[in-house]
Phi, psi and omega in degrees: 000137181257205175286144176304155181294332181258022178304140181267110180260113181219192174215167189222165173203178167223158192298308186290337183283337181235332193293317193066213182042047182287345178241019182244161167065028173078011183291141170272177178279147171248172178300332181282334171299323182284306189301320187293343181265000175283126181302127178087354181295320181252133190303323185258009181073011186269184172209179182260020183304314180266319181057230178261004181060031179303335179298320181259358178247025191301308182300319180293318184293319178294323176300317177299317178301316177297327179290330177285349180081015182298137174265345181207154179225120174263117181228158178255156171260136175276109178308324182281349174282323181271330179227087187308326180263002182090328175220166173080245190298129178272136173263101188296326182294322182290321174300319180298326177303311182287326171304312180296318177298314180299313180297322176298313179301316180292326178296331179263010175075025179253126183280126179277136169242117184259131171257122183290327186218106174238058164087005185270060182293124177302137183296328178301324179285322177302323181288347174256015173111345175057228185287350178274351179263119179306335177297345183299332178299321179284324174302313181293323177297320177295322176299310178302323176298318177298317184289324179295318182298322188268339189242334195289351174289340182241340182249125183260332189246126183227137167249144183284288186238148178250126173047065175298334175304325181277310186286340169265314182295316181269335180270331185245342189251300185272340180073015178288331182238170178301137011269008175079035180264162175227082185271170180288165175303320179299312180291323180298318178293324177297314178298321182291322178296321178290328174297315183293321173299320179293322174305310184295321179294322181292326173301317183295317188283327174302315184287321183300322188255011185288143176270353179201167175299136182248154169254117185240137183215189191218139183232079174275186182213174168171149171297144182269139169258120187237155182282144178295322181230178179267014175297139181302326184288327174291322180295315180291329177296315180298314180303316186295323178286318182299325181258009178279174177250130179304138179289331179284103185294342175290344177234038184302333189280348179274083179195169181268307197291329176301325185269340187243328177302320180293327185286319183266328183250352179074020182206143172288154176297138185296322178307316182289317180298322176295317185292321185264012181303129183096349178242359188282149173284166173296125181238127181254162173302324182293323178299313184291330172298317180297308186301328179265021173308129192300135173235172192249341182211156181241108177273152177211126173274117184231126179242322183199180183198190179222134179276149173222159174229164172276129177282177181304327176271010177089344184284150181296137175234130174290140181270118180298141174276144184285159183299137182080020177305138184300139178215158180279184179290344174272000185079006178284138181294150177266101184226085185302328182306337176302329186274357172259308186286327177301303179300324178297309185295317179297318183288322177299320184278319190251339171069019175251148177304134185261138169232128175278106189273347171204136168195134181175183182224142166276129176234159182275073184282145177208153179285125182278177183296334181273005176085004180247167179249109183260085186265063180302322182298326177293318177302313180295321178298309182296320177302317183291313183291319180290331176293324173290321176295330178300315177300318184299328183295340177268356182239356182204163180274084182258122187248350181193167184213124180244110176293141174250117005226171187293333178210155171307147184201183178287108183267064173051237185289351177268355177064221185261019187283336185245135183248116178251357191283159165281331175252134177281137174241122174273108190288351179279327183226002178078005180298139173250140177226124175293130180280166173304325183295329178297319182283326176297317182293322174306311183294322181297313178302315180298332176275357185066027182085002185282342184282351181296000000 
């Protein structure tokens, strides 16, 4: 069995990473506008003020997506562009930007997939407590209502939040990302609970204000724990770790079940409740009903994983990586198996259609003497990972894949140093060049994945 005939082939981006125009069109500041100005916060000293200037290259960029053969484009809305203070006054110029983007996509036969939150928290809301303030569930709900009112007549598919493990774990616990906080375990768990409540409120408001039936999902992440072999004991060992809670409480946020069990089961995992006893926020039945508001699809951002085997006592043992193990330009290990076992395990546990909402590789891309970008390493990466996803399609209900990313962009705390795009961006003049991988991906899409 190969990819389904109606499989969604797309690519993705996020607002702050590509849009630029941070001081234009009535936009308010987000926490990233603040954080990027902290000395040393961004590896190369850059910021996203200009980004890829997608705001001013909109027609060109959508035309490039069509040239790539994309069937879908997943992008985020910058909350602070449409609601400069996070609540209250609507910035119509900001809304119009996204309306225009959606219209352009549809004109080119590209289905829009909207992510409400890819880390662009309005600075005004951060100053009111941000994700630590329980009121944020209602703030986020009001924002979702606005987007549903304005876009749902033409957009059918929405994701609520992207990678809460990152924007809470890296933004509120380790301080590596905006807003750069290092809160206590108790406050971190409160922020996570507020995120999940906000997700549920957004689901309610998206549906309440929808102009047509919507497909609504959620897009968390986590490294995949996959079995070294297909022995049943190795598979069980991998699943037990993949859905377990880290013993290291400083990294409690790097897991699957704490962020997904409440959404699908209406309850936090018992292992976590035992481990975090004494640090948990007050949780009501109404909270859990809100968090588990029914959704239609489960997005997952998967880049890599770790192999395990069952030891002689049946307990999981990590399989050491050999010297010189392949890695991308970010130093992340190349582990294609993650794209088979991740979707399979997630579908077995949660039973919802799976979309790979991000997957890709940073490579040391450069313009060659012939004016092209010959990124064979990315092609090899994508071919290996997608071959494993093809296997997953026979073991789980996998419905779509979004390559990260549609173009090179501002990679958060790493600045512009790492290139993930199918399109090369010259940050000096904004010039775009389609890489060899873009044409490879176009041909793959045209074959329905059969050219692998």
